[in-house]
C-alpha positions in Angstrom: 1.2 24.9 17.3 -2.3 25.8 19.1 -4.7 23.6 17.8 -6.7 26.8 16.2 -3.7 27.3 14.1 -3.6 24.0 12.6 -4.0 24.0 8.7 -6.3 21.4 6.9 -8.4 18.5 8.1 -10.5 20.8 10.0 -13.2 18.3 10.7 -10.8 15.8 12.4 -9.3 18.6 14.5 -12.4 19.8 15.7 -13.7 16.3 16.8 -10.1 15.3 18.3 -9.9 18.6 20.0 -13.2 18.2 22.0 -11.2 15.1 23.5 -12.7 12.6 21.4 -9.5 10.8 21.1 -9.5 6.9 21.4 -7.4 4.6 23.3 -5.4 3.8 20.5 -5.7 5.9 17.0 -4.1 5.5 13.9 -3.5 8.9 12.0 -2.9 8.2 8.4 -2.1 10.2 4.9 0.7 12.0 3.6 3.7 13.1 4.8 4.1 16.3 6.4 0.7 17.3 6.6 0.6 17.5 10.3 -0.3 14.3 11.7 2.6 14.6 14.0 1.9 18.1 14.6 -1.6 17.2 15.8 -0.7 14.4 17.8 1.8 16.5 19.9 -0.7 19.2 19.9 -3.5 16.8 21.4 -1.1 15.7 23.9 -0.1 19.1 25.1 -4.1 19.9 25.3 -4.6 17.3 27.2 -2.2 18.0 30.1 -2.2 21.9 30.1 -2.8 23.3 33.2 -5.7 25.8 32.0 -8.2 23.3 30.7 -10.7 25.8 31.3 -9.5 27.3 27.7 -11.0 25.6 24.3 -7.1 25.3 23.1 -3.7 24.5 24.9 -2.4 28.2 26.8 1.3 27.4 25.7 2.3 29.4 28.7 2.0 27.2 31.7 4.8 25.1 32.8 3.0 21.5 31.1 3.0 23.4 27.8 6.4 24.9 27.9 8.0 21.2 29.0 5.6 20.0 25.9 6.8 22.7 23.2 10.3 21.7 24.5 10.0 18.0 24.1 10.7 17.7 27.7 7.0 16.4 29.2 7.6 13.5 31.3 3.9 12.1 30.2 4.6 12.7 26.6 6.6 10.6 24.5 7.8 10.7 21.2 8.9 7.0 19.5 10.7 7.2 16.1 12.7 4.9 14.0 16.4 4.5 14.8 18.4 3.6 11.8 15.6 3.1 9.7 13.3 0.9 11.8 11.6 1.0 15.1 13.0 -2.2 16.8 11.5 -4.7 19.3 13.8 -3.5 22.4 12.0 -0.1 22.0 8.5 -1.3 21.6 9.0 -3.5 24.3 10.2 -0.7 26.5 7.0 1.1 25.2 4.9 -1.6 26.3 6.4 -1.4 29.8 6.4 2.3 30.5 2.8 2.5 28.8 1.3 0.7 32.0 2.8 3.4 34.6 0.5 6.0 35.9 1.1 10.0 34.6 3.6 11.7 36.5 2.3 14.7 36.7 -0.4 15.6 34.1 -3.7 13.8 33.1 -3.0 11.5 30.8 0.0 9.7 29.2 0.9 9.6 25.2 2.7 7.5 23.3 3.3 8.9 20.0 4.8 6.0 17.4 5.9 8.2 14.3 6.4 6.0 10.7 4.8 3.1 12.5 4.8 1.3 9.3 8.9 1.1 9.8 8.4 -1.9 12.9 10.1 -4.9 12.7 7.5 -7.9 12.4 8.5 -8.8 16.0 8.1 -5.5 17.3 4.7 -5.1 15.8 3.4 -8.5 17.5 5.1 -7.5 20.7 3.0 -4.5 21.1 -0.7 -6.1 20.0 -1.8 -6.8 23.4 -0.6 -3.3 24.8 -2.4 -1.5 22.2 -5.7 -3.8 22.3 -6.1 -2.9 26.2 -4.2 0.1 26.9 -4.4 1.5 30.3 -7.1 4.4 30.7 -4.6 6.8 31.5 -2.9 6.3 28.3 -3.5 7.4 24.8 -1.4 5.7 22.0 -1.5 7.5 18.5 0.4 5.4 15.6 1.4 7.6 12.5 2.0 6.4 9.4 1.8 7.5 5.6 1.8 3.9 4.4 -0.9 2.3 6.6 -0.9 -0.6 4.8 2.6 -1.9 5.4 1.2 -2.3 9.0 0.2 -5.7 10.2 -3.7 -6.2 9.5 -3.3 -7.0 13.4 -1.9 -3.5 14.2 -4.3 -1.8 11.9 -7.8 -3.8 13.1 -6.9 -2.5 16.9 -6.7 1.2 16.4 -9.5 3.7 15.6 -8.4 4.8 11.9 -8.1 8.9 11.0 -7.3 9.6 7.1 -6.0 13.2 6.8 -6.9 14.4 3.4 -3.8 16.0 1.3 -3.8 19.9 1.8 -5.3 22.1 -1.1 -2.7 24.8 -2.3 -4.4 27.3 -1.1 -4.1 26.1 2.5 -0.1 25.9 2.0 0.0 29.1 0.4 -1.9 30.8 2.9 0.4 28.9 5.3 3.6 30.3 3.3 1.9 34.1 2.9 4.6 36.3 4.5 7.5 34.0 3.3 8.0 35.8 0.0 6.5 37.7 -3.1 2.8 36.1 -4.1 3.8 34.7 -7.2 6.6 32.4 -5.8 4.6 31.4 -3.0 2.2 30.3 -5.5 4.8 28.3 -7.2 6.4 26.9 -3.9 2.8 25.6 -3.1 2.2 24.0 -6.6 5.4 22.0 -5.9 4.5 21.3 -2.1 3.0 18.1 -3.0 0.2 19.3 -1.0 2.6 19.2 2.2 3.5 22.2 4.5 6.6 20.4 5.4 7.8 20.0 1.8 7.0 23.5 1.3 9.1 24.9 4.1 12.1 22.7 2.7 11.3 23.4 -1.1 14.5 24.8 -2.9 12.0 26.9 -5.6 14.9 28.2 -7.4 16.4 24.2 -7.8 13.1 22.9 -8.9 12.1 25.1 -11.7 15.9 24.7 -13.1 15.0 21.0 -12.9 11.5 21.4 -14.0 12.9 23.6 -16.8 15.7 20.8 -17.7 12.9 18.1 -17.8 10.7 20.5 -20.4 13.7 20.5 -22.7 14.1 16.9 -22.7 10.7 16.8 -23.6 10.2 19.3 -26.3 13.9 18.3 -27.8 12.9 14.5 -27.8 9.4 15.5 -29.6 10.9 17.7 -31.8 13.7 14.9 -33.2 11.1 11.7 -32.2 14.5 9.7 -31.6 15.2 8.1 -28.5 19.3 8.9 -29.7 18.6 12.8 -28.6 17.5 11.5 -25.0 20.3 9.2 -24.5 22.9 11.9 -25.4 21.1 14.2 -23.1 21.7 11.7 -20.2 24.7 11.3 -21.0 25.9 14.9 -20.3 25.9 17.1 -17.2 23.6 17.4 -15.1 21.9 14.7 -16.0 24.2 12.3 -16.1 25.2 12.6 -12.5 21.3 13.2 -11.5 20.6 9.6 -12.9 22.5 8.0 -11.0 21.0 8.7 -7.7 17.8 7.0 -6.6 16.5 10.2 -4.8 17.4 12.6 -7.8 15.5 10.1 -10.2 12.5 10.2 -8.1 12.3 13.9 -8.1 12.9 14.0 -12.1 9.7 11.9 -12.4 7.9 13.9 -10.3 8.5 17.1 -12.5 7.8 14.8 -15.1 4.5 13.9 -13.9 3.6 17.7 -13.2 4.5 18.6 -17.0 2.4 15.5 -18.1 -0.3 16.8 -16.2 -0.4 20.2 -17.4 -0.2 19.1 -20.9 -3.3 17.2 -20.1 -5.0 20.8 -18.9 -3.9 22.3 -22.0 -5.0 19.9 -24.3 -8.6 19.8 -22.5 -8.8 23.3 -22.2 -8.4 23.8 -18.8 -5.4 26.1 -18.2 -6.6 27.2 -14.6 -5.2 24.2 -13.4 -1.9 24.3 -14.9 1.0 24.6 -12.0 3.5 25.5 -14.7 1.8 29.1 -15.9 5.2 31.0 -16.5 5.4 27.8 -19.3 2.0 27.8 -20.6 2.8 28.9 -24.3 5.2 26.1 -24.3 3.1 23.6 -22.6 0.1 24.7 -24.7 2.2 23.9 -28.1 3.5 20.8 -26.8 -0.1 19.5 -26.1 -1.6 19.8 -29.5 1.9 17.9 -30.7 1.8 15.0 -28.6 -1.9 14.4 -28.5 -4.3 13.6 -25.8 -3.3 9.3 -25.9 -0.1 9.7 -25.8 -0.5 12.3 -22.8 -2.7 9.8 -20.9 -0.2 6.8 -21.7 3.0 9.1 -21.1 1.5 9.6 -17.2 1.0 6.0 -17.1 4.3 5.0 -17.6 5.7 7.7 -15.7 3.4 5.9 -12.8 5.3 2.6 -12.9 8.6 4.5 -13.6 8.0 5.7 -9.9 6.9 2.4 -8.6 10.2 0.7 -10.0 12.3 3.4 -8.4 10.6 3.0 -5.0 11.3 -0.7 -5.5 15.2 -0.8 -6.1 15.0 -1.0 -9.8 18.2 0.5 -11.1 17.6 4.5 -11.3 19.1 5.2 -14.8 17.2 2.2 -16.0 13.7 3.1 -14.9 14.5 6.4 -16.8 15.4 5.5 -20.1 12.7 2.8 -20.3 10.0 6.0 -19.7 11.3 7.2 -22.6 11.2 4.0 -24.7 7.9 3.0 -23.7 6.2 6.4 -24.6 8.6 6.4 -27.7 6.5 3.3 -28.7 3.2 5.0 -27.8 4.0 7.3 -30.2 4.9 5.3 -33.3 1.9 3.3 -32.3 -0.4 6.2 -32.5 
């Protein structure tokens, strides 16, 4: 991607495209907002043979190799089987000492840097503290606080903000009718990568399933109705899968936020505008205290699922805790 086409975080992009990249950098921010893309584009630009331009040309032999992932001076290190192991990082520490083969600078881009094993992280401390002048090192992580303090302290940190819905929608503008693009951007979780992977039809079906569960439970005011629905297809199978439960919880969070926006009379902020009448009715039925407590418990459940608590138990506990909040209201 040419640097001028990069979406969002313009201040960081402009700063780094002027050659202000430090010897060792840490790009942090949500997954899918372009951290790795920008790092690769900056590496290609630094080695472009037509440097008189304000952006990489995309046509010279260096740019062509960069696009194909074949440039000898640009190395992308990614986890293998879930982690960056010491053997990989030792090889990196060895390679970084060599001068460029054919470009101006060597770039080493370490994706998902938080997956480094502790021994692997310790093995590169001296390398990232004092890299050769001809090499640039970029660590990329959506979870920077999972890195060792000694790794973070040796990096210049660049924090990438989440993309705006309008930015994601603008990127998708040629991929469908406006009403679908708006919904796809809304469910992108501020990430272009996620918007491209999104199966909107399935997402809306799952959204309706969660909304139906909310509505039926409120009408019955009983956990029994929730338990019965959890034992039916498709919920029964979905609740056995950790990733699917994380998805359900995300959809419940979005619905909870929409209920809040309806209650405080800010409907322009609602994501699920195709269900706005039902959301309006539910928001008044549940009340503000319940909505706020529900969002808190959804957040707790997301944390528990992410820390390997049984996904079905997390989901059912969410409803029990929220039911208690309603009883105490």
